[in-house]
C-alpha positions in Angstrom: -16.4 -56.1 129.8 -19.7 -55.3 128.2 -19.9 -51.9 126.2 -23.3 -50.9 125.5 -25.6 -47.8 124.8 -28.4 -47.1 127.2 -31.0 -44.6 128.6 -33.4 -42.5 126.1 -33.0 -43.8 122.6 -32.7 -39.6 121.5 -30.2 -39.1 123.6 -28.3 -42.5 124.6 -25.4 -42.5 126.5 -22.3 -45.1 126.3 -20.9 -47.1 128.8 -18.9 -50.0 129.9 -20.0 -52.5 132.6 -17.9 -54.6 134.3 -19.1 -57.6 136.1 -17.5 -58.9 139.3 -15.0 -61.2 138.2 -15.6 -63.4 141.5 -18.5 -63.8 143.7 -18.8 -62.1 147.4 -21.6 -62.0 149.6 -21.1 -58.1 150.1 -20.2 -57.2 146.8 -21.1 -53.7 146.0 -22.1 -51.9 142.4 -20.2 -49.0 141.7 -20.6 -46.0 139.3 -17.5 -44.0 138.0 -18.5 -40.4 137.3 -15.3 -39.4 135.0 -14.1 -35.8 134.6 -15.1 -33.7 131.9 -13.0 -31.9 129.0 -9.2 -32.7 128.8 -9.2 -33.8 132.1 -11.9 -37.0 130.8 -9.5 -37.6 128.3 -6.4 -37.5 130.5 -7.8 -40.0 133.1 -9.4 -42.5 130.8 -6.7 -45.0 131.2 -6.6 -44.7 135.2 -10.5 -45.3 134.9 -10.4 -48.1 133.0 -7.7 -49.7 135.4 -9.7 -48.3 138.4 -12.8 -50.3 137.0 -11.1 -53.8 136.3 -9.2 -53.4 139.7 -12.9 -53.0 141.4 -14.6 -55.9 139.4 -11.5 -58.3 140.2 -12.4 -56.9 144.0 -15.7 -58.8 143.1 -17.9 -55.5 142.5 -20.1 -54.3 139.6 -18.8 -51.2 138.1 -20.2 -49.2 135.1 -18.2 -46.5 133.5 -19.9 -44.0 131.3 -19.7 -40.5 129.3 -22.1 -37.7 130.0 -24.3 -36.4 127.3 -22.3 -34.5 124.9 -18.8 -36.3 125.8 -16.8 -39.4 124.7 -18.9 -42.1 123.0 -22.3 -40.8 123.8 -25.0 -38.8 121.8 -25.0 -35.1 121.7 -22.7 -31.9 121.3 -20.1 -30.7 123.3 -21.9 -27.4 123.7 -24.8 -29.3 125.3 -22.7 -29.8 128.6 -24.3 -28.0 131.9 -24.4 -29.4 135.5 -28.2 -30.3 135.1 -27.6 -32.6 132.0 -24.7 -34.4 133.9 -26.7 -35.0 137.0 -29.4 -36.3 134.9 -27.1 -38.6 133.2 -25.9 -39.6 136.4 -29.5 -40.7 137.5 -29.8 -42.6 134.0 -26.7 -44.4 134.9 -27.3 -45.2 138.1 -30.5 -47.0 137.1 -28.9 -49.0 134.5 -26.2 -50.0 136.9 -28.9 -51.0 139.3 -30.5 -53.0 136.8 -27.4 -55.0 135.6 -26.3 -55.5 139.2 -29.8 -56.3 140.7 -29.3 -54.0 143.5 -31.7 -51.2 145.0 -28.4 -48.7 145.7 -25.1 -48.0 144.1 -22.1 -46.1 145.3 -20.2 -43.6 143.3 -16.9 -42.9 142.7 -15.9 -39.5 141.0 -12.7 -37.9 140.0 -12.5 -34.1 139.6 -15.6 -32.6 138.4 -17.0 -35.9 138.1 -16.6 -36.0 142.0 -18.3 -32.7 142.2 -21.1 -33.8 140.6 -21.1 -37.1 142.5 -21.3 -35.1 145.9 -24.1 -33.0 144.5 -26.1 -36.2 143.2 -25.6 -38.1 146.5 -27.1 -35.4 148.3 -30.3 -35.3 146.2 -31.0 -39.2 146.3 -31.5 -41.8 148.9 -30.1 -44.9 146.6 -26.8 -44.0 147.0 -24.8 -45.9 149.9 -21.3 -43.8 149.7 -19.1 -41.8 147.4 -15.7 -41.8 146.9 -14.2 -37.9 145.8 -11.0 -38.2 143.9 -9.4 -34.7 143.6 -12.6 -33.1 143.7 -13.3 -29.8 142.4 -14.3 -27.8 145.3 -14.5 -24.0 143.6 -15.8 -23.6 140.4 -14.2 -20.4 139.4 -10.7 -21.4 140.7 -11.1 -24.3 138.3 -11.9 -22.2 135.4 -9.2 -20.3 136.1 -7.0 -23.2 136.4 -8.3 -24.5 132.9 -7.8 -21.2 131.4 -4.0 -20.9 132.7 -3.4 -24.3 131.2 -4.6 -23.8 128.0 -2.6 -20.7 127.7 0.5 -22.8 128.1 0.0 -24.5 124.8 -1.6 -21.3 122.9 0.8 -18.5 121.1 0.4 -15.0 121.8 1.2 -13.1 125.2 -2.2 -11.7 125.3 -3.9 -15.1 124.7 -4.9 -15.5 128.5 -6.1 -12.1 128.9 -8.2 -12.3 125.7 -9.9 -15.9 127.1 -10.7 -14.1 130.1 -12.4 -11.6 128.4 -14.3 -13.5 126.3 -15.3 -15.6 129.1 -16.6 -12.6 131.1 -18.3 -11.3 128.0 -20.5 -14.7 128.1 -18.9 -16.2 124.8 -18.2 -19.7 124.5 -14.5 -20.3 124.6 -12.4 -23.5 123.4 -10.3 -25.0 126.2 -7.7 -27.3 124.7 -10.5 -28.6 122.5 -13.2 -28.3 124.3 -15.8 -25.8 124.7 -17.2 -23.6 127.8 -20.5 -22.1 127.2 -21.8 -19.6 129.3 -24.5 -21.8 130.9 -21.6 -24.4 132.1 -19.3 -21.3 133.3 -22.4 -20.1 135.2 -23.2 -23.6 136.7 -19.3 -23.5 137.8 -19.6 -20.4 139.5 -21.9 -21.3 141.9 -19.6 -24.3 143.3 -17.8 -23.7 146.4 -17.3 -27.3 148.3 -14.4 -25.9 150.6 -16.4 -25.5 153.8 -19.3 -27.8 153.1 -19.9 -30.8 155.2 -21.0 -33.7 153.3 -25.0 -34.3 153.4 -25.5 -37.6 151.5 -27.0 -40.8 153.3 -23.8 -42.5 153.8 -20.2 -41.6 154.3 -17.7 -39.7 152.1 -14.3 -40.8 151.3 -12.2 -38.0 150.2 -8.7 -39.1 148.6 -6.4 -36.5 147.2 -3.2 -36.7 145.2 -1.6 -33.5 146.3 -2.5 -31.0 149.3 -3.5 -27.7 148.5 -5.2 -25.0 150.7 -8.5 -25.7 149.8 -8.0 -29.6 150.4 -6.2 -28.7 153.8 -9.4 -26.5 154.5 -11.7 -29.5 153.5 -9.5 -32.0 155.6 -10.3 -29.8 158.9 -14.0 -29.9 157.7 -13.8 -33.7 157.6 -12.6 -33.9 161.4 -15.5 -32.1 162.4 -17.7 -34.2 160.3 -18.4 -37.0 163.0 -17.5 -40.0 161.1 -19.6 -38.6 158.1 -16.5 -37.5 156.0 -13.0 -39.5 155.8 -10.2 -37.5 154.3 -6.8 -39.3 153.0 -3.6 -37.9 150.9 -2.1 -40.5 148.9 0.8 -38.7 147.1 0.4 -39.5 143.0 0.4 -37.8 139.9 -2.3 -35.4 139.8 -2.1 -33.0 136.8 -5.1 -34.1 135.2 -5.4 -30.8 132.8 -2.0 -30.8 131.6 -1.4 -31.8 127.7 1.9 -33.2 127.1 3.1 -36.2 124.8 0.8 -38.2 123.2 -0.4 -41.1 124.9 1.0 -40.1 128.2 -2.3 -40.8 130.2 -1.7 -40.9 133.8 -2.0 -43.7 135.8 -1.5 -43.2 139.6 -1.4 -46.8 141.1 -1.1 -45.8 144.6 -4.4 -43.9 144.7 -6.0 -46.1 142.6 -5.5 -49.1 144.9 -6.4 -46.6 147.9 -9.8 -46.1 146.2 -10.1 -50.0 146.1 -9.2 -50.4 149.6 -12.1 -47.9 150.4 -14.9 -49.9 149.0 -13.5 -53.2 150.0 
């Protein structure tokens, strides 16, 4: 593993590059796009394990923190879809330099999967994307985060108060992470439930549990002419839940499924 800072000197991003531990003629370069907020914390161990497994399978891997998250520069209030898409571009260029390749693939989890989907439809240097439990509906995602936060906050009116503040455009803290009016507006525009993937390569969608929105996306994938592949691998997927310290999720079945997809 090679920890490093990269990107602009005034807005450095933190990343960890995992070079392939064995040489393959068909080695690919994979950028891991993490979730945000408490889901980013909860998935840290899983992403590290995924990166390790992919490098052992012979791939170049870079995992990183968006601006304003993790060990990258910036305040948490700086988060926005525009900023994080720009960060993915910076990370893509860094990975291409490290791996000496002209194109890469993206692996995203939760909102990181949503960003990977959006990014891949804008740029032609993305070979394929792996979308792990993607956020398909921004409004539903915010409601889910607010409901999860209310479980750990005292007071029966907490959820109603939070919803009122969000509706009024106020910044609120959700399980220790800021949801700004700008980010809330970004999320409100996201609805991928009925959308065909429009990137250059193929989209592999892996979900840990079936929901109505994922069932609908599965039907879309069946009509995609092979552009989208959908797979349900039953695994723990309660990414927004806070429980005992150190209980980070490590769903091995779906991690192995992702390695199989890209290999």
